[in-house]
N, C-alpha and C positions, 0 to 999 in steps of 0.2 A: 364592078365592086373594090373597095379598098381593102388591103388586108391588115393595113396596122392604122389604128385609130390616131396615133402621133407619130410624126417621123421627124427628126429633128437632126440636121446635119451640117456640121462644122459650126455650132452655134458658140458667138463670143459676144461677151458684154464688158466693156470696160467704161467705167464712171472717171470723167475728167475730175482731176485735183483740183482743188479749190485754194487761192490765196499761195502759189506756190508749190503746193505740195504734189507729190506724185500721182499720177491715174492709178486707179485699182481695177485691177482685172477682177470681176465676178463670177464669170464663167468663162472657161478656155477649151475650143475644140470639142464641145459635147456633139456627140453622137448618140443617138437613143432612140429607139422604135418600141411603141407600146402595141400591143397587139390588141384588136376589137377584143370585147366581152371580158376582158380579164381586170382581175383588181391587181392593182400595181403600185408597190409600195416605192416611195422615194424617200430615201433617208439620208442622214448626214448630220455633223454636228452643225452648233450654232454658227453661221457667219461661212457654210460652206458653200451656199449658192442657191440653196433649194428656194427660197422665196423670189429670186431675181428669176429663176427659170419659170417658176408659176405666173409670176407677173408678166412674164413676156408671152407664156401661152395665151393669159387673159387679154393681153393687148394693153396692158397697163405700164408696161415698160417696153421701150424701143431698142431692139437688138443692135449690136454694133455690126456683126455680119452673120452669114449663116443663111441657112433656110428653115422654116418651120411649116411643116404640113398638118393641118387639123382635120380628120376625116376627109384627107383627100385635097383640102383647099390650101392652098399657099397663102400666107398671112401676108405676103407683098402684092399679089396678084389678086386675090379675092378677100379682103378684109373682112368685108359683111358676113360671108359665108363661114369664114373661119371662126370668127367671134361667136356665131349662132350656134355653132357646133360644139360649145364647151361653157359650162356653167362652172363657176368657182363658188365654193363656200369659203370665205376669207376666215382668219384666224380673229381678227379684230371684230368687237362687236359693234360695227357700223350701222347702227339701225336708228331711224328718225324717230324720236321719243313721242313725237306727237301723231304718228299713224299708228292704225290698228293694223292687226296682222293682214285682214282682207284687204285693207287700204295699201299696205305696201306691197303685197303680192300683185295687186291689181296696178299699180304705178311700174312696178318693175316690168310687168309684162307689157306695158304700153310703150315703155322705153325699147324693149325688143321687136317692137311693131308686130305683137302677137294681137289678131283682130278678138273681138270681145267672144265672137261665137265660139272661137278656139280656145279660149281661156279654161285652165281647169282649177281655178281657185280654190273651189270647194274640195275637191279631190285631193289637192297638196295640203290643206287645211288638215283633212282627216288623217293623211299620211304622217303628217308631223307631228299629230297629237295635238294640236290648238285649235278644233273645229269649235269647242267650247269657250274659245278666248278669241273669237274671231272679230269680236266687237270691242274688244278691250284696247286699250292705249297702250302701245309699246312699252313706253315708261314704267307701267304697272306690272310688267311680267318679269319672271324670276330669271336670272341669268342662264338657266337651262332652258327656259323657254325661247329667249333670244337667238339663243344657238341654234334652238329649232328652226325657228323663223328665217335664220340666215340660209338654211339648208333649203328651205321652201323656195326661197327668193332665186336661187341658183338653179332652180328645176322649173321656172314658170315657162321658159321658151321650149322645154323638152328636148334638152340637147342630148348629143349622142355621147358625150364626155362628161363626166363629173369629177372636179377636182374638190378633194376635202382636204383643206390645209389645217392641219392640227384641230381636227373636230372634236375632240374630247377633252381637250386641256381645260383642267379645273371644274369638269363636269362630274355628278353623282354616277354612282354605279348603275341605278335603274336608267338614266338616260343615256349613259353610254351603252347599255346593252339593246335599248329600243332604239338606237342610232344604227349599230351594227345589224341588227333583224332588217331595219329599212335599206341599208346598203346591199344586204345579201339579196333581198328581193328585188331591187332595182338592178342588181348585176344579172340574175336570173332572167330578167325582163329582155336583156340585152345592152344596157347601158355598161360602158366602160368606166371603171371608176380608179380615179389616180388618187393615192392617199399619202400624207406626209404626217408622221406622228414620232413622238418621243417615247411613245409606250411601244417597245422592241416585242414585248409579247402579243401585242395587239396585231402588228406587223405580221409576225410569225403566223399567228392564227388566221388572219384575213388574207393574204396577199400571195397569189399566184407567184408573180415574179418581184423580184426586188433589184433596185439600184441603187448604190450608197455613192454619194456626192461628196467630196472633201476637196478643199481647196480650190473650188471651181471646177474641178474634173469629175467624171464618173471612174471611179475607182474599180469598180466592180458590178457586174449586171448579169444576175442568173436566176432560176426558179429558185423558190424559197428552199425546197429539199435539197438542193445540190450546193446552195449557200452554206446550210447546215453540214453537209458533207465535206466541205473543205476543212472544216478542223476534227481531227479524229481523236481529240482529247477526249478522256474518259477518266470519272472519280470512281473509286470504290470507297464507301463508306462503312467501315467495319466496327461492330460494336464487340467489345472483347470481356472475357469473364477474367479480371484479374489486370496485372500490368502490361504496358506496351513492350513487348521483348526487343532486343537488339536485333536488327534484322540485316539481312544481305541482300539488296534488292539488286535487280538488272539496272544496267546503265540508263539513265534519262527518265527511273521514275522518282518521283518527289512523294516525301512521305510528311504527314503532319501529326504527331501525335496530341490530343488533349487530357488533362486532368482528369476529364470524366469516363476515361477509358476507351474514347472512340479515336479510332485511328483511320485517316483518310492517305487512299493510294492515288496519286493522278498520274497516267501514264499515256501513251499513244498504242491505239489498236494496232497500228501497222507495225509495231515494234515489239510488242509483248501481249500476253493473252491474260485474261484474268485469273484463268487457272493455276497461272505459273506464279502470280502473285500470293493468292490464298494458301498455295504449297508451300511459298516461302514464310510466310506467317507462322503456320502449325509446324513447320519443321523447326521455327525458332522456339517454339513453347507457347505461341499464343494460342487460346482457346477463343474460339470465335462464335459469338451467340446470335449475331443477326448481320446481314450483308444488304446494303442498297448501294444501286449506281446511279451515278448522274450523267447525262450526254451534255455535249456542248448545246448552246442556245444561242440565239439570233446576237443576243448580246455579245457573246463572245467572240462572234464573226465580226459583228460591227466595231468592236475594239480592236482587233487585230489588223484590221484594213484601215482604221482611222489614226491609231497608235502605235501600231507596229507590235503589239503584243496582246495576248487575249489575258481575259480578267482570271 
């Protein structure tokens, strides 16, 4: 039994330069393991190497060096088995407009060599909410429906690993919620999900673990909760009755006063406590009418690791 759905060791991808241009390194010495049964987030800024990594996993891009195992199958030794173990929902809407959803799923299943008796076309159409559009031409489907059809095409061969590349980009709230409900259900059934997204709140809510790629390298990989714990920054938002007083605050605490009487104090929990800051405000004559606090979120972690500073 394999312990990890994906195991990547020493992966490199270098694109040759054209017309005398220097070669471009898209991935450099990437080591990454993704546990079975997890929802794993793969994040990074544009051009970081995420798409190259996904395309290598899907067998669409040839790696320069390194080893990639998908469900225990080495891409170089068992290419057919490794491809059969993974399904990819691409970001681009690459759907033949003259196929119906049923026809598109049937053709995709045929390309993967799935026997007719083992195809689950009707079940997949029901899962993605396109049963009533099964015989409609794809060109008549809305953008959200086409994106659902991409998800169905990625599932026709019952892969153990499903890659979702920016699956909710440009879709409405209702479709996004339906998609995540389906993802959770598939994960509960044992499928490993790899997610790339620019919506960091989604990654924070959905993913068990997260890896952040920047400039072709994995800069961090950890459980989502542990990543959030790396930044101990916290902000107190104080509503005051009256003007903001002159404050004497501990070193390292930043204060911002607004014209509407709101005072924000940003501090590190490892250096000072909220009680000390509240006492400093009251001792200076401030009358506090309401207090709220804000924790660091995944966006803060992302920015701190990719730009060197938190938002």
